[in-house]
N, C-alpha and C positions, 0 to 999 in steps of 0.2 A: 136560553132566553128567547122568548117568542118575539116575532115581529108582527106588529099591527099596522094596518093601513086605515087611515081615517079619511073618509070622503075621497077615496082614490079616483072615483068617477070624474072628478073635476079635472084631473090630469089627462084622462082619456079624452074628455071633451076638448081640452086645449089642443091636443094633437090633431083633432078633427078640424080646427080652424085653419082655413087656407093659408093665412099669413104665418102660421107656426108649423103647419104640417110637414114642411120640408126642412125644419130646423133640426139641430142636433140635440139629443137628450143627454145631459151630462150630470153626474152626481159630483158636486164640488165638495172636496174635503175628505174623500174616502181613503186617500193615500195613507199607508201605514196602519190601517185598521186590521192588523194581524198580530197573530202571536200572543230622601224626604224633602218634599217641596217647600218646607217652611210654612208660612201662613198663607197658603193658597186659598183657604176657605175656612169657614167656621167648623169647629169640632164638637161633636155631640157629647152628652154627659157620660162620665166614666161608667164602666160596667155594662154598657150596651154593646153586645157583640153577637156574632152569628156567622153563618157560612159566607165564604168569600164570593160565591157565585154558583149558579147551577152547572152541573156537570155537562160537558160537551159544548159549552159556549166558546165561541171563537173571538179573537181580537181582544183588545184591552177591556177590562171590566170596570165599571164605576165602583168607587169606594162605597162602603156601607152594605149590609149591616155590620161588617167586620170592624175591628178596632185597629187603627184609628178610623173613625167615620168622618171623612172630610167631604164637604159639599161646596158648590159654588154659592156665593151669597152677595146680594145687593150690588151688583156691578154688571158691566158689559165686558165680555171677554172675547178674544179672538186668538185662535191658534196661530203661532208665528213660525214654528219649526216642528217637523217630524222627521228625524234622521237627516238625510241629505236634502230633504225638501223644505224650502223656505216659503212662508206665506201660503200654505196649502189651501186656505179658504179665499183665495183671490179669484175673482170672476175671470174666466179665460177668454170670454168673448161676449159681445152684447147680446141681450136677450131678455127673458123674463124668468124670475124665480116662481115656480109653480107649486113647490112643496118644500118642507124641511123635515128632517128626521133627528130624533134624539134618543139616546140610550140611557135608561134610568135604572138605578139599583132599587132594591126593595128594603128601605130602612124599617127597623122595628117600630112598633107603636110608640114606645118611649122616645125613640130618636125623632120621630115625626113631631111629637108633642113638643119636644125641646126646641127644634128648629122653628116650628110655627110660632112659638112664644118669643124666641129671641131674634128671629130674622124677619119680622114684619108681617107674618101671616103664612097661609098655605103656599106650597111650592107652585111657581109659575114661570113661564119663559116665553120668549119670542126671538125671532131672528132680526138682526139689524144690518142694514146696508150702509157701509162706511166708506167715505172718500178721504184719502190722505190729503192733508193740507201742507203741513211742514213739520219737520222733526218727528216727534212721537204723537202729533195731534191729528185727529180725524173728525170729520164732519158727519153727522147722522143724516143720511139722504132719505131713508125710509125705514119703516119697521112693520113687521107683521103683527096681527092681533095677538095679545097674550093668551096663552093656553094654561088652564089649570092642570097640573101634572099628576096629582096624586092618583087619579084613576088608571094611570099608565105606569105606575111604579112596577119595576121588575121586568119591563118589556122594552124593546126597541120599536118606536112608533113613528110613522110617517104621517104628517099633517098636510093635506092638500090645502092650498090657499084659494078661498072663494074669489078674492081679488088678487090677481098675480102682481108681482112687483117688477117693474122694468129696471134693468141694471146695465151698466156699461163696463167694458173691459177694464180691468185694473182695480175696480172697487173691491172692497173686502166684505166678507160676510161674518158678522159677529153674533154672539149669543147674549141676549139681554136677560138678566135675572134680577127683577126688582125685589124679590124676597129670597128664595133659595131653591136649589135644584140638585138632586143626587146624580149628577152627570159628569163627575170628575174621576178620571182614572189616575191613581197616584203610583209612585214607585216605578215610573217608566224609565226608559233610557235617558242618559244625560243630554243627548241631542234632541230632547222633546221639550217644548216651551210654549207658553201662552202669555199674553199680555192682558191686563185689566185696566179699565178706565179709572184709575186711581192716581192721585198726584204723587210725585216723587217724595221720598223720605217717609212714606207711610206704609210701604209695601210689606213690612214684617211686623207691623203693629197689630196685636190681637183685636183691638177695638176697630181698626180700619175695615176688617172683614165684615163687621156688622154696621158699618157706616154706609148710608145710601150714596152710591156713586154711579148707579146705572144711568146710561146715556139714553134718555127717552124723549127728548124734545127735538123734533125735526129741525134741521139746519144748525143745531147747536154744535159746538166744537169742544172736544174733550181731549185731554192728554192721557195717553196710555203708557204711563211711566213705569208701571210695576210689571216686572218680568218674573214669571214663576217657571222654574225648570223641573224636569222629570215628572211632568203632569200633562194630561191630555183632556181637552174638552170633547165630549162625545156627541158631536152633532155634525150634520151635513146638510146641504141644500140641493134641490133639483132644479137645474137650469135647462130651459129650452131656448136655444140660441136663435137669434134673428137670421132668417135665410139671407 
């Protein structure tokens, strides 16, 4: 799987800014990127199958085009456990998010057509900055611009942010999917889990995976009641800490 860098010059420019030049560059969420979840996402039409991933790829691979082909759909998700690491997408120190990275599979043409039709349109995603309020509820502090993902299918791609996002220690970084995204690794270890911005008692409903629950309104509060185990959301974020 190739790695692409989109507008990486922005990150280099950020490092040249005096206020950030002495900051620490950290990739948040990379822990555990080596080496059946129930209704974690929508599943493509039967009969669409293919190779599980390119030879030589390292780390967990996103589902599709193999069978079952499971994707993230119409929600905001955040990884809450990878092995002994809890809340791996927690901001470790104050600073600015300057880029984010997502690993995408390459679904077949028939799978793409199926998801485009049933999940609200072409694949797209953004990162979300979330602040814990109480219980399983989180407030949306900020969100990056949405990216159309299909040109990047089959690759690991880093997107530099033209407008960087200020973050505080302890905030969480989520992945918002208003439509769908082939960025879900399934059949992972039992101690691997993520939460979705879906209400309780809907987590295993086939229709809920296609119901719009993405948290996209700044300052809104959503409950992340659905826990999905043995699955990994394949995204990270690049932080430059405040000196």
